C-alpha positions as CSV (number, residue, x, y, z in Angstrom):
1,M,0.0,0.0,0.0
2,A,1.3,3.5,-0.8
3,N,2.4,5.5,2.2
4,E,0.4,8.5,1.0
5,Y,-3.0,8.9,-0.6
6,L,-2.6,9.0,-4.4
7,Y,-5.2,9.8,-7.1
8,G,-4.0,10.7,-10.6
9,A,-0.9,10.3,-12.7
10,Y,2.4,11.2,-11.0
11,G,6.1,11.6,-11.7
12,K,8.7,11.5,-9.0
13,L,12.5,11.3,-8.7
14,G,13.9,8.1,-7.3
15,Q,17.2,7.5,-5.6
16,T,20.3,8.0,-7.8
17,I,21.7,4.8,-9.2
18,A,25.5,5.1,-9.9
19,R,26.2,2.5,-12.6
20,N,24.5,0.1,-10.6
21,A,1.5,4.8,-18.0
22,V,-26.3,4.7,-27.3
23,Q,-29.3,3.4,-25.5
24,A,-28.1,2.0,-22.3
25,G,-29.3,-0.9,-20.2
26,T,-28.5,1.2,-17.1
27,V,-31.8,2.4,-15.6
28,P,-31.5,5.8,-13.9
29,V,-34.4,7.1,-11.9
30,Y,-34.8,10.8,-10.9
31,V,-37.3,12.1,-8.3
32,G,-38.2,15.8,-8.3
33,T,-40.5,18.3,-9.9
34,A,-41.5,18.8,-13.6
35,P,-43.5,21.5,-15.3
36,V,-46.5,19.2,-15.9
37,N,-48.6,22.4,-15.6
38,L,-47.5,23.0,-19.2
39,I,-49.1,19.8,-20.4
40,K,-52.8,19.8,-21.4
41,N,-55.0,17.3,-19.5
42,Y,-52.1,16.4,-17.2
43,K,-54.5,14.8,-14.7
44,K,-55.5,12.1,-17.1
45,L,-52.0,11.3,-18.4
46,G,-50.6,9.5,-15.3
47,I,-47.5,11.7,-14.9
48,I,-47.7,12.6,-11.2
49,N,-46.1,10.4,-8.5
50,T,-45.5,7.5,-10.9
51,P,-42.4,6.5,-13.0
52,V,-42.5,8.0,-16.5
53,K,-40.1,6.9,-19.2
54,L,-38.4,9.6,-21.3
55,S,-36.4,8.8,-24.4
56,N,-35.3,12.2,-25.9
57,L,-35.9,15.9,-25.6
58,P,-39.0,16.2,-27.7
59,N,-40.5,13.2,-26.0
60,A,-39.7,14.7,-22.6
61,Q,-41.2,18.1,-23.5
62,Q,-44.4,16.5,-24.7
63,T,-44.7,14.0,-21.8
64,I,-43.9,16.1,-18.7
65,G,-42.9,19.5,-20.0
66,Y,-39.7,21.4,-19.9
67,S,-38.5,24.7,-18.4
68,D,-35.1,26.4,-17.8
69,M,-36.3,27.1,-14.3
70,W,-34.2,24.2,-12.9
71,K,-34.3,25.4,-9.3
72,Q,-38.1,25.1,-9.3
73,F,-38.5,22.3,-11.9
74,T,-35.6,20.1,-10.8
75,L,-36.2,17.2,-13.2
76,C,-35.5,19.5,-16.2
77,E,-31.8,19.5,-15.2
78,A,-31.8,15.8,-15.8
79,I,-33.6,16.1,-19.1
80,S,-31.1,18.7,-20.3
81,A,-28.1,16.7,-19.1
82,H,-29.3,13.5,-20.8
83,F,-30.9,14.9,-24.0
84,N,-29.3,18.2,-24.7
85,N,-25.7,17.3,-23.9
86,A,-22.9,18.7,-26.1
87,L,-20.9,15.5,-25.5
88,G,-23.7,13.3,-26.8
89,N,-27.1,12.2,-25.5
90,I,-27.9,9.1,-23.6
91,G,-31.2,7.5,-22.5
92,P,-33.8,6.4,-21.7
93,I,-34.3,7.8,-18.2
94,Y,-37.2,7.4,-15.8
95,V,-38.5,10.2,-13.7
96,I,-41.0,10.5,-10.8
97,N,-42.6,13.9,-10.7
98,V,-44.2,15.0,-7.4
99,L,-45.6,18.3,-8.6
100,D,-49.4,18.2,-8.8
101,P,-51.0,21.3,-10.3
102,D,-54.3,20.4,-8.7
103,I,-52.6,20.8,-5.3
104,N,-49.6,22.9,-5.9
105,R,-51.4,26.0,-7.3
106,K,-52.1,29.5,-6.2
107,T,-55.5,30.3,-4.9
108,Q,-58.3,31.7,-7.1
109,E,-57.8,35.1,-5.3
110,N,-54.3,35.2,-6.8
111,A,-55.3,34.3,-10.3
112,Q,-53.7,36.2,-13.2
113,N,-56.2,38.5,-14.9
114,I,-54.8,40.0,-18.1
115,N,-55.8,41.4,-21.4
116,L,-54.6,39.4,-24.4
117,M,-54.1,41.0,-27.8
118,F,-55.0,38.7,-30.6
119,A,-53.5,39.3,-34.1
120,N,-54.3,37.0,-37.0
121,G,-56.4,34.9,-34.6
122,Q,-53.5,34.2,-32.2
123,A,-52.1,35.4,-28.9
124,T,-49.3,34.3,-26.6
125,I,-48.5,34.3,-22.9
126,K,-44.9,34.0,-21.8
127,S,-44.9,31.9,-18.6
128,D,-43.3,28.8,-17.2
129,T,-45.7,28.6,-14.2
130,I,-49.0,28.9,-16.0
131,I,-51.4,25.9,-15.6
132,L,-52.6,25.6,-19.1
133,D,-55.8,23.7,-18.1
134,T,-56.9,26.8,-16.1
135,L,-56.6,29.3,-18.9
136,A,-59.9,30.9,-19.9
137,L,-61.0,33.6,-22.3
138,E,-63.9,35.7,-21.3
139,G,-66.9,35.1,-23.7
140,F,-65.2,32.2,-25.5
141,V,-65.2,28.4,-25.1
142,E,-62.0,26.3,-25.3
143,G,-62.3,23.6,-28.0
144,I,-65.0,25.5,-29.8
145,D,-63.6,29.0,-30.2
146,Y,-59.9,28.4,-29.4
147,I,-57.2,25.9,-28.6
148,V,-54.2,26.2,-26.3
149,D,-50.7,24.8,-26.9
150,Y,-47.2,25.5,-25.5
151,N,-44.0,26.4,-27.3
152,F,-41.1,25.0,-25.2
153,A,-38.5,26.7,-27.3
154,K,-39.9,30.1,-26.6
155,G,-41.5,29.4,-23.2
156,T,-44.9,30.7,-24.3
157,A,-48.4,29.5,-24.2
158,I,-50.1,29.8,-27.6
159,I,-53.8,30.5,-27.9
160,K,-55.2,30.0,-31.4
161,S,-58.7,31.0,-32.7
162,I,-60.7,28.2,-34.3
163,G,-64.1,27.8,-35.7
164,T,-66.4,30.4,-37.1
165,K,-66.3,32.8,-34.1
166,K,-63.1,34.7,-35.0
167,I,-61.2,36.1,-32.0
168,D,-59.5,39.4,-32.7
169,G,-58.4,42.4,-30.7
170,T,-58.2,42.6,-27.0
171,V,-59.7,39.8,-24.9
172,A,-59.8,39.4,-21.1
173,A,-58.2,36.2,-19.9
174,S,-57.4,34.5,-16.6
175,Y,-55.3,31.6,-15.4
176,L,-53.8,30.1,-12.3
177,E,-50.1,29.4,-11.6
178,V,-48.3,26.7,-9.8
179,D,-47.2,27.3,-6.2
180,F,-43.9,25.7,-5.1
181,D,-44.3,26.6,-1.4
182,G,-46.0,23.4,-0.6
183,I,-43.3,21.2,-2.0
184,D,-40.7,20.2,0.5
185,A,-38.5,17.3,1.6
186,D,-41.6,15.4,2.8
187,T,-43.1,15.6,-0.7
188,I,-40.0,14.2,-2.3
189,V,-39.7,11.4,0.3
190,G,-43.3,10.5,-0.2
191,G,-44.3,6.9,0.6
192,V,-47.1,4.3,0.2
193,T,-50.5,4.5,1.9
194,A,-52.6,1.6,3.2
195,S,-55.0,2.3,0.3
196,G,-52.2,1.8,-2.3
197,E,-51.4,5.5,-3.2
198,Y,-47.7,6.0,-4.1
199,S,-45.7,9.2,-4.0
200,G,-42.1,10.4,-4.1
201,F,-39.6,7.7,-3.5
202,G,-42.4,5.4,-2.6
203,A,-43.4,5.3,-6.3
204,L,-40.0,3.7,-7.1
205,Q,-41.7,0.4,-6.4
206,L,-44.0,0.9,-9.4
207,L,-41.1,0.8,-11.9
208,Y,-40.7,-3.0,-12.0
209,Q,-44.4,-3.8,-12.3
210,E,-45.2,-1.1,-14.8
211,Y,-42.0,-1.1,-17.0
212,Y,-40.4,-4.4,-16.1
213,Q,-37.2,-2.4,-15.3
214,V,-34.9,-2.6,-12.3
215,C,-33.6,0.8,-11.1
216,N,-29.8,0.7,-10.5
217,L,-29.1,4.5,-10.1
218,L,-31.2,6.8,-8.0
219,M,-30.9,10.6,-8.0
220,A,-32.8,13.6,-6.7
221,P,-30.9,16.7,-7.9
222,G,-31.8,19.8,-6.0
223,W,-33.0,17.7,-3.1
224,S,-30.4,15.1,-2.3
225,H,-28.3,17.7,-0.3
226,I,-31.1,17.6,2.4
227,P,-30.1,14.9,5.0
228,Q,-33.8,13.7,5.3
229,V,-33.9,13.2,1.5
230,Y,-30.5,11.5,1.4
231,N,-31.5,9.0,4.1
232,A,-34.8,8.3,2.4
233,M,-32.9,7.7,-0.9
234,L,-30.7,5.1,0.8
235,T,-33.8,3.4,2.2
236,A,-35.7,3.5,-1.1
237,A,-32.8,2.1,-3.1
238,E,-32.3,-0.9,-0.9
239,Q,-34.2,-4.0,-1.7
240,I,-36.7,-2.3,-4.0
241,N,-39.8,-4.5,-4.2
242,G,-38.0,-6.7,-1.7
243,H,-35.4,-7.6,-4.3
244,W,-33.5,-4.9,-6.2
245,D,-30.6,-2.7,-5.1
246,A,-29.7,0.6,-6.6
247,F,-26.7,2.9,-6.1
248,V,-27.4,6.5,-4.9
249,L,-25.8,9.6,-6.3
250,A,-26.2,12.7,-4.1
251,D,-24.8,16.2,-3.5
252,I,-23.4,18.2,-0.6
253,P,-25.0,21.6,-0.5
254,L,-23.4,25.0,-1.3
255,E,-25.0,26.4,1.9
256,R,-25.6,25.1,5.4
257,E,-28.2,26.1,8.0
258,E,-26.9,28.2,10.9
259,N,-28.7,30.3,13.5
260,E,-32.0,30.4,11.5
261,G,-30.1,31.4,8.4
262,T,-27.7,30.0,5.8
263,V,-24.0,30.2,5.5
264,A,-22.0,29.4,2.3
265,I,-20.0,26.2,2.1
266,Q,-17.1,27.6,0.2
267,T,-14.0,25.6,1.2
268,I,-12.9,22.0,1.0
269,D,-12.7,21.8,4.8
270,E,-16.2,23.1,5.2
271,A,-17.5,20.5,2.7
272,K,-15.7,17.7,4.5
273,D,-17.1,18.8,7.9
274,W,-20.6,19.0,6.5
275,K,-20.4,15.5,5.1
276,K,-19.1,14.1,8.4
277,Q,-21.6,16.0,10.6
278,N,-24.6,15.0,8.4
279,G,-23.7,11.3,7.9
280,Y,-23.3,11.3,4.2
281,N,-21.2,8.1,4.5
282,S,-23.1,5.2,3.1
283,E,-21.3,2.6,1.0
284,R,-24.4,2.5,-1.2
285,S,-23.9,6.1,-2.3
286,K,-21.5,8.5,-4.0
287,V,-21.6,12.2,-3.0
288,F,-20.4,15.2,-4.9
289,W,-19.3,18.8,-4.3
290,P,-19.5,21.6,-5.5
291,M,-21.5,22.1,-8.7
292,G,-20.6,22.8,-12.3
293,K,-21.3,25.6,-14.7
294,D,-21.4,25.4,-18.5
295,N,-20.5,28.1,-21.0
296,G,-24.2,29.0,-21.3
297,G,-24.5,29.7,-17.7
298,K,-26.4,26.6,-16.8
299,I,-25.6,25.1,-13.4
300,Y,-25.5,21.4,-13.0
301,H,-25.4,19.2,-9.9
302,L,-22.5,16.9,-10.3
303,S,-24.7,13.9,-9.3
304,T,-26.7,14.5,-12.5
305,L,-23.6,14.6,-14.7
306,A,-22.2,11.5,-13.0
307,A,-25.4,9.6,-13.8
308,V,-25.1,10.6,-17.4
309,E,-21.5,9.5,-17.6
310,L,-22.1,6.2,-15.7
311,M,-24.9,5.5,-18.1
312,R,-22.6,6.3,-21.1
313,I,-19.7,4.2,-19.9
314,D,-22.0,1.3,-18.9
315,Y,-23.3,1.3,-22.5
316,T,-19.8,0.8,-23.9
317,H,-19.5,-2.3,-21.6
318,A,-22.8,-4.0,-22.5
319,S,-24.4,-2.5,-19.4
320,I,-21.9,-4.0,-17.0
321,P,-21.1,-1.3,-14.4
322,F,-17.4,-2.0,-13.9
323,E,-15.9,1.4,-14.8
324,T,-16.1,4.4,-12.6
325,C,-17.3,7.9,-13.8
326,G,-14.1,9.4,-12.5
327,N,-12.0,11.2,-15.2
328,K,-14.9,11.3,-17.6
329,Q,-15.4,14.5,-19.5
330,I,-18.4,16.7,-18.6
331,P,-19.9,19.7,-20.4
332,V,-18.9,22.4,-17.8
333,V,-16.3,25.1,-17.9
334,K,-15.8,25.8,-14.2
335,Q,-16.6,24.7,-10.7
336,Y,-19.5,26.5,-9.2
337,F,-19.8,27.5,-5.5
338,G,-22.7,30.0,-5.6
339,E,-23.3,33.4,-7.2
340,S,-21.8,35.3,-4.3
341,S,-18.8,33.0,-3.8
342,K,-15.3,34.4,-4.3
343,N,-13.8,30.8,-4.6
344,R,-12.0,30.5,-8.0
345,G,-11.8,26.8,-7.7
346,F,-9.1,24.1,-7.1
347,D,-7.0,21.8,-9.1
348,Q,-6.5,18.1,-9.2
349,I,-3.8,18.0,-6.5
350,T,-5.9,20.0,-4.1
351,S,-9.0,17.9,-4.8
352,K,-7.3,15.0,-3.1
353,E,-8.6,16.5,0.2
354,L,-12.0,15.8,-1.1
355,T,-11.6,12.4,-2.8
356,S,-9.6,11.0,0.1
357,N,-12.6,11.7,2.2
358,G,-15.2,10.1,0.0
359,I,-16.3,13.3,-1.8
360,S,-16.2,13.3,-5.6
361,T,-15.8,16.5,-7.6
362,C,-14.8,17.9,-10.9
363,V,-11.5,19.3,-12.0
364,F,-9.7,20.5,-15.2
365,W,-7.5,17.6,-16.2
366,G,-6.0,16.4,-19.5
367,G,-7.4,19.4,-21.4
368,N,-11.0,18.9,-20.3
369,W,-13.3,19.4,-17.3
370,V,-13.8,15.9,-15.9
371,L,-15.5,14.2,-12.9
372,W,-13.0,13.3,-10.3
373,G,-13.3,10.6,-7.7
374,D,-13.8,6.9,-7.7
375,H,-14.8,6.2,-4.1
376,T,-18.1,5.6,-2.3
377,A,-19.2,8.0,0.3
378,A,-18.1,5.5,3.0
379,Y,-14.4,5.9,2.1
380,T,-11.9,7.8,4.2
381,Y,-8.2,7.4,3.6
382,G,-6.5,5.8,6.5
383,A,-9.7,4.7,8.2
384,D,-11.0,1.2,8.6
385,V,-13.3,0.8,5.5
386,D,-14.9,-2.4,4.3
387,P,-12.9,-3.3,1.2
388,R,-16.1,-3.5,-0.9
389,A,-16.8,0.1,-0.1
390,I,-13.5,1.6,-1.3
391,F,-14.6,2.0,-4.9
392,D,-18.0,2.8,-6.4
393,V,-17.5,0.1,-9.1
394,S,-17.2,-2.6,-6.4
395,M,-20.6,-1.8,-4.9
396,R,-22.2,-1.4,-8.3
397,M,-20.9,-4.8,-9.5
398,L,-22.2,-6.5,-6.3
399,F,-25.6,-5.0,-7.0
400,H,-25.4,-6.0,-10.6
401,I,-24.8,-9.7,-9.8
402,T,-27.5,-10.0,-7.2
403,N,-30.0,-8.2,-9.4
404,S,-29.1,-10.3,-12.3
405,F,-29.5,-13.6,-10.3
406,Q,-32.9,-12.6,-9.1
407,R,-34.1,-11.5,-12.6
408,E,-33.0,-14.7,-14.2
409,W,-34.2,-17.2,-11.7
410,G,-37.2,-15.5,-10.3
411,I,-39.3,-17.3,-12.9
412,T,-38.3,-20.7,-11.5
413,I,-39.7,-20.1,-8.1
414,D,-42.2,-22.9,-7.1
415,K,-40.8,-25.2,-9.8
416,P,-39.5,-28.6,-8.5
417,F,-36.0,-28.2,-7.2
418,T,-34.4,-31.1,-8.9
419,K,-30.7,-31.8,-9.1
420,Q,-30.9,-30.8,-12.8
421,L,-32.3,-27.4,-11.8
422,R,-29.5,-27.0,-9.2
423,D,-26.9,-27.8,-11.8
424,R,-28.5,-25.6,-14.4
425,I,-28.4,-22.6,-12.0
426,I,-24.8,-23.3,-11.1
427,N,-23.7,-23.7,-14.7
428,R,-25.5,-20.6,-15.9
429,E,-24.2,-18.4,-13.1
430,Q,-20.7,-19.8,-13.7
431,E,-21.0,-19.0,-17.4
432,K,-21.9,-15.4,-16.5
433,L,-19.0,-15.1,-14.1
434,D,-16.6,-16.4,-16.7
435,A,-17.9,-13.8,-19.2
436,L,-17.4,-11.0,-16.6
437,V,-13.8,-12.1,-16.1
438,A,-13.2,-12.2,-19.8
439,Q,-14.7,-8.8,-20.2
440,G,-12.5,-7.4,-17.4
441,A,-15.2,-6.7,-14.9
442,L,-14.0,-9.3,-12.4
443,I,-10.5,-10.7,-11.6
444,G,-9.4,-14.1,-10.4
445,N,-11.4,-17.2,-10.8
446,P,-14.8,-16.6,-9.2
447,T,-16.8,-19.8,-8.7
448,V,-20.4,-20.5,-7.9
449,L,-20.8,-22.6,-4.7
450,F,-23.7,-24.7,-3.5
451,L,-22.4,-25.7,-0.1
452,E,-23.8,-28.3,2.2
453,S,-22.8,-26.1,5.2
454,N,-25.0,-23.3,4.0
455,N,-27.9,-25.6,3.0
456,S,-29.1,-27.4,6.1
457,T,-31.7,-30.2,5.9
458,E,-34.2,-28.0,7.7
459,D,-33.7,-25.1,5.2
460,M,-34.1,-27.5,2.3
461,M,-37.2,-29.1,3.8
462,N,-38.7,-25.6,3.8
463,G,-37.7,-25.0,0.2
464,D,-34.9,-22.5,1.0
465,F,-31.7,-22.9,-1.0
466,R,-28.6,-20.8,-1.1
467,W,-25.8,-20.2,-3.6
468,D,-22.5,-18.4,-2.7
469,I,-20.6,-16.3,-5.2
470,P,-17.4,-14.8,-3.9
471,I,-16.1,-12.2,-6.4
472,T,-13.4,-9.6,-6.8
473,P,-14.5,-6.6,-8.8
474,T,-11.7,-5.1,-11.0
475,P,-10.4,-2.0,-9.2
476,P,-9.8,1.2,-11.1
477,L,-6.3,2.6,-11.8
478,K,-6.6,5.2,-9.0
479,S,-3.0,6.3,-9.3
480,A,-0.1,5.7,-11.6
481,T,3.4,6.7,-10.5
482,V,6.6,6.5,-12.5
483,Y,9.9,6.9,-10.7
484,V,12.6,8.4,-13.0
485,A,16.1,7.9,-11.6
486,Y,19.3,9.6,-12.5
487,T,22.2,7.3,-13.5
488,D,25.8,8.0,-14.5
489,E,26.0,5.0,-16.8
490,G,25.2,7.2,-19.8
491,F,28.6,8.7,-19.6
492,L,30.1,5.5,-20.9
493,A,28.7,6.3,-24.3
494,Y,31.6,8.8,-24.7
495,F,34.1,6.0,-24.7
496,G,32.3,3.3,-26.6
497,E,33.2,2.2,-30.1
498,E,32.0,4.4,-32.9
499,G,29.0,3.0,-34.6
């Protein structure tokens, strides 16, 4: 083991010697808020507190809406990162939107009452918060006299005159807007009621039965920096439907609560302290700080960009999650610490103070801005850490194998457990292990074991059988160091024979 924490490529001087270096199978799920208020008949479409599949930008806009107000509509950040990415788009993704315009709306007393100017039978309203289904024109009937649509490129509602009753000139109009005040951490956490109503993270359980998909990455950008939400994510991602395990990507905030106010988290030491004090240390997660800003001024949570790059790299490996997102290029041009921050950022060497404490980040390296860090949140250099929790890829590979086993053999439950079935399971799982070794995802000679010591007569009488699969996931090249030594042997060239 190295006697200092290393992460990156290094060059050092040694002692002198005198003569003597794109549709992925990964299933990311995001929980947050989307501008479904911009979708007509949203209530009938099943896009609130339920998993929704999004395949590309137009599909996302038409399905759950889109807005550049990422702070309010947090799922739009994920949509942009996956489907409007200068480095290439990757999908599909699944989102759970908790914003319900029937509930999260301003009161009738606060309705917007305006005069619309129609020209050539058309008028527009520039708004991201308008609830389209509440828009009404005085003296006219929707569907008979006019129709309403939304232009996501311009961020405007479009009202078009139809039928024989031409609309022209100034017309009084009214509409309601969404209200974000009622959406908080409890809304995101959600749950499942006794009557079978799902919300927030609780709706994650619907993914398998409605899409036959197993979530393996869980994110909540704009919310995961809240300890209550982070802890709920860990709970939701463990044994989903009693079976599936997902890996959590979360963020450390740019501000912390203090004396009924907020104080900026602007230094590495402050980020480390916040992580420790708030228990962001699960081996089932990876945490990031600070954020990233692109050349258009958009600000991304690094957890979102990490999900994109994990999905992208998994795709190149046939959806086997054995490569980390560390050192993968991302579409940002600087680290972001908040609008009022004076922090100009840090380099790859300084970032070791973060990565050695289980915090991933982004740095400028190799000519690009890249994600930086390959550890889980449980890792602290020099501390006693379970070996499986050192690298994110180790945990993701463990989850991959357990999820794969359950998906493949779940259909055999309640079939007679013959010796032939036992051998078929052993042979098939061994075949998969051998393929993972050949691919480079595992090292050594992993073997599927069906041990008498772990299958007692009593267990077998009750129909309970167990297989053991010890594996060694392939570790990443966390550091590469070359020692260049000075030697005086080269001087002999002066006295050698002429070529």
